[in-house]
Each structure stands twice: as structure tokens, then as C-alpha cells.
C-alpha positions, 0 to 999 in steps of 0.5 A: 340549554339545548343548543349548549348541550348538542354543540359538544355532541356535534363537534365530536362527529368526525369528518367522514360522518358529517359528510355522510349525513350531508350526502343523505340529507341531499334530496337530488342525491337521494332521487339519483340513488332511487333511480340508479340502484334499480337499474343497477340491480336490473343489469346485474341480475337480468341473467337469473330472471329474464328468459331471453338472451341478448343475441337470441333471435325469434323469427316470429317477432321481427319488428314486433311491438311490446308484448307479454313475450318481449316486454319492450318489443324486438328489433328487426332481426327478432332479438329481444330489446329488453335483454339487449338494453340490460346487457347494453347497460352492463357493458356501458357500466363496465366500460365506464367503471374501468376506464374511470378507475384507469384514468383516476390512477393515472391522474392521481399519479401524475398530479402527485409526482408533479407536486412531490417530485421536484421542480423538474418533475413538475415542469415536465409532467405539467407540460405533458398535461397542457399538451394533453388538454390542448389537443381538441378532445372530439378529434383526439377521441376519434383518432384514438378510436380509429387506431385502437379499433372496436370492442370493449378493451379498446373503448376502455383504453380510449376513454381512459387516456382521454379523461386523466389530465384535469384530475391531475391538475386538481390533485397537484393543486391540493398536494402543493398546499399540502407539501408545505405543512409541518408533517409533511416537511418533517417527513421529508426531513426524515428521509421519506421518499416520494412513494412514502409522501405519495401513499402515506399523506397524498392519497389520504388527503385526496380521497374526497377529490378522487371519489367525487371525480370518479362518480361524475366521470362515470357518467361522462364515460357513459356518454362517451361510450355511447357516442363512440358506439353510435358512430361505429367506433366503440362496441360493435355489433353483435355485442349490445350497448346503448350507443349501437342499439341507437345506431341501429335504429337511426333509420327513418323507417325505424324512427317512425314505425318502431319507436320502441327500438330507440325510445328504451335505450335512449331513455335508459341512457338519459336516466342513468347519466342523470342519476349519476350526476345527481349522485356526484353532485351530492357527493361534491356537496357533501365533501365540500368543507364549506357545506358545514358552515351552511 
């Protein structure tokens, strides 16, 4: 009787509600949220509760270890590691979120126009995607970074131009199947244009793909920004980022005698990327229709 009574109730749940319940039932995703949310709050609000600025110099605290005045120590010119760590996290997240937003828009538009625009558009756009995907990513990244220069805006541009081809193929595959359905065929028969098909039918049916892709790509973008900044091609000092903090601490003397200068930004980078990946995996499992069968 209990199973028979609960079955109709379960069936009345919409797909969004079922996806949310699967997400919050994912232990790894909850661990990721428990790690990421405090980091995010600290990064956003540190101006209100931390007394030192990321570029303030304390000449009495050159290369000093953790203390009541500098909780995470100071660097070689007397700047507070805690302030630079939090500011670096803010810069890294801004670069990651904005670049992923741009690459998501580009990937969705390219994949959508390829699927709804006809054979000529499909062939042309897919050859462009093939060309972008055949370029060696590391070399392409370094060439773009050397051309664009250093700073937040060039770094966002470089990362966003590198990340969209994979998404465009995923979106195209989803919409190629969608365009054969009766309601899309009927809309085209009534004279609906590509923009109508794209935003009325394509976008709502790709939300799950876009959300999962964007979440997982944020972690990848943070690593790309850190790598570029470590090589001197991303965020340039004195602006703080986790990558250039690790770059400034790469000498043997710092590695051996002042470990707080590299240990804390390295730990923040690893924990943040790991937490975002846990969240992204949870979203992927939640939006996977096959999860409902388990």
C-alpha cells in the first residue's frame, strides 16, 4: 500500500525538482559546497573584516612568518599574504567566471547555428570548430597570451577563446536530435526563423548542458589563469593572483625558508578547483536522465 500510494506522488515531481533532489543527495557535491562557499564568502567580503590591503607594505615584516598581525605571514617586500591570497582568489574567480560566460555564449551560438542554420552553415561552422580543436592547446594558449599581453582583460580574452569548441559540438549534437521533433518541425513549417528556434526551443533544451559545462569549466579556467600568471603571461604584479603568488615564491630560498609564501596560495588553488569539480560532477549526475533509473 505504501509503494502504491507514494508512486503517484513521485511521478508528479517535475524534472527540475528531481534534479535538485539528486544534487543535494550527492555527498561529494555537498562536500564541494562546504569547501567552496566559505572560500567564496571570504574572497567577496574580506575588505570589510581584514585590516591589511593586498599591496600595503610593512617594512617591519619582511619575510615574517604567521603572527597575530599577519595571520599567514608576509612576503619579501612586507605585503600581507592573507590579503594577497584573498585578493588573488577574487581576481582568479572574476577571470574564470567572465571567461567561461563568454565561451559558453560563443559555444552555444556556434553549435545552435550549425544545427539550425542548414547544411552550408553546419559544414562551415564545424570546419571552424575542427580547426580550433586541432591547434595544440598549450602552444595556442601561449601564442594568444603573448599577443594579447598581460592583465585581467587580456587573460579573460585568451581563456574564453580557447574554451568554446568542445561546447559547440555538444550543443550541436543535442540540437540535431531536437530539430527532428514534431514541435520544431511544426515551428519551422509555420515560418519560424533561426533566432526563434534558437532561443525558444534550443536554449531551454540545452540549459542542463550549459550549467554543467560552465561549472566544470570554471575550475579549468582557474587553473589556466594560474598557469598563465605563473609563466608571467596572465595577471602581472603588483595585482595579486594565485598564479603570480606562486611565481614570486618559486626560488629555492623561498621554497625552503619561507614556505607560507607558496603553501597557502597552492592549498587555496587545489581546494577551490577540487571543490568546484565536486560540484560540477554533482550537477552532471543530477541532470543525467539515467540517474532517475538508479
